[in-house]
N, C-alpha and C positions, 0 to 999 in steps of 0.2 A: 444580286437578288435579295429581296427582303425576307428574312427568316420567318417562316409561317407561325412559329410558336410564340413570337416575341410579345404579342399583345394578349395572350391568353393565360399568362402565368400568375396574374394577380387581379383580385377584384378591385383593387385600388386604382388600377390603371384604366381610365375611362376614355381617354382621348388618344388617338393615334396620329402619327404624322401624315401629311398629305400623300407622301409617296406610298406609305403602307395602305392608306385608304384606297388609292388608285389600284394597288395590286389586288386587294381583296374585293374591289368593287363595292366597298362600304361607303356610305355617304355621311353618316352622323355618328356621334358617340353613342347614341341610344341603340343604333344597330349593333354595335360591338357588344354592348352590355348583355344582350341575350345569349352571347356565346360563352359567358362565364357560368360555371357551375354554381347554382344558388347555395348549395350546402357549404361553400367556402365562406359565405358572408358572416357566419356565426363563429368561425374558427379563429379569426384574427391572424392566421398563419398564411404564409405564402408558399405554395408548392408549384412545381412545374406541371401544367395540365396540357396534354396534347390538344390541338385544335379539333373541334368536332367536324366530321364530314357533313354535318347538316349545314355548315357555313363555309367550309374550306374544302375544295375538291381533293379527293385522295390522290389524284394523279399529279397534283401541283407540288412544287417545292423540291428541295434537295432531300433525298431519303435519309432519315435517321430512324433508329428503332422506335416504332410506334409514333413517329413524328414528334418525339420529344426534343427538347433543346439539346444542342451539342455544346459541350464545354471541354476544355483541354485537359483538365485535371479532375480528380474526385473530390476536391475540396468542397466542403459544405453539403455533400451528398450522403444520403442514407444508403442508396443503392445505385449502381451504375451498370449500364450495358456496355460491354467491351467486345470488340472483334479481335480474333486471332487468326488471320487468314493464311494458314499454312496447309499444305498437303504433302510436305517433304517426307513425312513419316509413313505414308500409306504403302500398303503391300499389294494392292490390286488396282482399282480404278481411281485415278486422281480427280481433282476438281474441287475438293473441299476448301481450297484457298478462296474460292468464290462464294463460299457459304455465307459469311457475314454480310456481304453486299446484297445477296439475293434475299436473305432473311429480312434485312431492313426494307427492301422494296415491298415484299409481301406483307410486312407488318403494318402497312397503311390501312389494312382491313380492321385492325384492332380498335376497339372502343375503350372508354375509360373504366367502365364497371364490368365486373364479372357477373353475368346474369344467373349463372348456376349456383354460385356461392354467396353472391351479394358482397363480394370484396370490393373495396374502393381504394386501391393502392395510391392513387394520386390525391386522395383526401387525407392521406396518412403519412407519407414519407416523401422526401425529396429525391427525385430520380432524374437522371439525364443519360444521354449517350455520350461517352467520352472517346469515341473513335476506336481506332485499331492500334494494337501493338505493332511497332515498326519491326517486322520480322526480317530475317535474312533468308530468302528463298533458296540460297545456294549452300547454306550450312545449318544443318538441323541442330547441332550442339550449340552453336552461337545463338540460334533462335531460342532455344530453351533458356539460355542465360538471359536474353533480352526479356522473355516472358516473366521469368522469376523476378528480375529487377523491377519491371513495370508493376507487377502485382504487389511487391513489397511497398511501393509508394501508394498504391490504391488502399491497401489494408491499413497502412499507417494513419490514414485519415479517419478510420472507423467505418468506411464504406464497405458494403457487401457487393462483391462483383458477380454479375450475371453475364456469363461468357458465351459468345457465339463463335463456334469453331468453323473451319479448322478441323484437322484430324485429331484423334484422341491422344496423340502424343502430348498435347498441351496440358492434359490433366496432371502430368508429372511435375513440371516446373510450377504450375499454379499451386499444387498441394505442397510443394516445398515452401512457398511463401506463406501459405495458409497455416501450415504447422509451425512455422517459425514464430507466428503471432499467437496461435491458439494452443499449441501443443498437438499431440496426436489426436486426430479427429475420427469420428465415425464416418462411414461412407455408405450412401445409397447409390448403387451403381446399376443402371438400367441399360442393358446391352444384349446383343446376340452373342457376344464373345467375352470371355473372362479377362482378356488383355493382361494375362499374367505370364506370358512367355518369358524365358530368360534371354535367349539370343536368337535372333532371326537374321539369316544370311550374314552371320558374323557381327551383327550390330546389336548393342544392348539398348539403344534408344530408338523407339519407333511406336507406331500406334498399337502394336500388339504387346507391348512390354510395360506400360506406365505403372500398373499397380504392383508388379513385381519389384520395380525400383522403389516404389513408395514403401513397401513392406521392409525392404532391405535397409532403408534409411530411417525407419521408425516414424514415418509420417502418419500412419494409420493406427487407430485403436482396433486391433483385429477382431476383438469380440463384438465390436459394433460396426461390422461391415456386412452388407447384404448385397448379393448380386442377383438381379431379377431378369428373366427372359432369355437365359443362356440356351443355346441350341446349335444345331448344325453338325456336320461331320467333324471328326477330330483326328488327331495324330496318334491317339491311344484310345483304349476302350473307355477310360474314365478321364475325360479332358479336364475335369474340375477337381481332381484329387488334390492338387497343390493348394487350391483355394480352401478346401475343407480342412486341410492339414494346418492352415494358419489360423483357423477358427472362424472363417467367413461362413455366413449362411448362404447357401447356393439354392436358388429357386429356378430350376430349369423350366423352360417354356411349357413343357407337358403338364406341369402343375398349375399352369395358368389358363389352359384351354377351357373354353365354354363356361367361364365363371367371372363373377365380379372379383376384383382384387382389393376391395375395401376391407374384408376380414384379414387378408394378408398384411395390409398396411397398419392395422391395429396392432398386430404382432411386431411389426417393424418399429413402430413408435415406442413400444415397450422395450425393445432391444436397444434402441438408440438412447433412451433416457434423456437426461437434461444436458448432456455434454454437447460440445460443438459438433456439427454434422455438415458434411459436404455432399451435394447432390450432383451426380454426373450422369447425363442422359445421352446415350448414343442413339441417333435417329434410326440406326439399323436394328434397334430393339423391336421396332414396329415391322410388321410384315411388309415385304416389298410391294405387295399389291396396293398398300396405302402410301408407302414412302419409297418409291423406286430410286430416287435421286441420292444414292449413297454408294460408297466404294466397295463394300464387302457384304452384299445382301445375302440373307439366309431366309429360306421359305418358312412358312408356318409360325410366324411371329405374333407379337402382341398386336392388339387393335389400338387405334387412337383413343378409344374410350378407356381402355385399360391404362394407357399411358397417362391420361388425365387423372384417372383414379389414383395412380401411384403418386403423382405430384400433389394432388389435393390431400392425399393421405399423409403428406409431410407437414401439414399444418400443425403447429404446436412444437415442432422441433426447433432446436437452436441452430438454424441454418446460417452458416458463415460464408457460403459461396455456392454457386451453381454453374453448371455449363450444359450446353446443348451442342453436340459435335457431330461431325461426319456428314453434314448436308453437302451433297455434290450436285449443284444445279445442272451441269451439262447432261446428266443422266435422267433428268425429269424436265422436259421442255414445257410441261403444264404449269410449273411453279408450285405444285401442290405440296411437295416435300418441304420446301422452304416455308410455305404458308403454315404447314403443320408445325414446323420448328418454331416459327414466330409465336404461334398460339401456346405452345408448350413453355416457351420462355415467359410469356405473360402469366401463365399459371404459376410458374416459379415465383415471379414477382409477388403474386397474390398471397403466397404462403410464407412470405418473409415475416420475421418478428416485427411487431408494431403496426402491421397493416390492419385497418379497421374493417369490420363486417357490419353491414346494415340490415 
């Protein structure tokens, strides 16, 4: 099958092969030319531009994130979408291994420009989908090793990874690779859970423990860590005592109810400063009424509007990586949880350094 994006990546490519023309039902080079974003004509640069649904049906083609080109490595990219399809670290409902696949499917709804902020990521940076890490679904520790090695290669190219999970275990090996390159990083962690347990059922590696492991290994700049949206029942009266003791700022969900989070994010930007920052967003931070497709849902959560405010509030930070985790498609047959995840990942792309705003 002819890849849909092939003839939309450059204004200089005006003629397509007959086989592609047949596939697109296009008859002349002039027909193709209207599919190219006019703003590229003055830049002289070539970036990957997803095909517009004005000309290519959303339901056609092989799903990649936002219908971007697929390439096997991060070479030449400023940012890359990467899938890490595991749920071996989950403690409750499985299914997050199917998250990357479903997010890609639902991402066909995404368009090139952010109407709310006027960000134009595809006018600014080179982006592609580089597929999935080849995980070991039978061995979580081996999977963590594979993730760490894969991200070392991505980061070595200067590319910023945008990760589709997968359960939250993946943040640990990703941050091992990130800190190896950048040193201890700040962390904006959006979640219903702190994920700072020490041992769960005798295991130190799982989706409830990644940030405890990160602190132990010196991967985080603890004075530049904020956890937003934490809530639910706990194993002690103060479930977040350990986080506060490390110097994390903890923002429980009760502090977020009935308000805009834009003022909070102004404070977060001041806290993070100019150092490298990693953004980790667990979809269960959102109320399960909005995002039921997840493994450990907690009621009374954030709204999608607040989730967008948090990500847009990261504009200006020195983001060196982002993830969106814990989408479990089997628990949301509507696809709306994955659709929300796809949109949040696009918002992350829009706040990366070097992205233009119009």
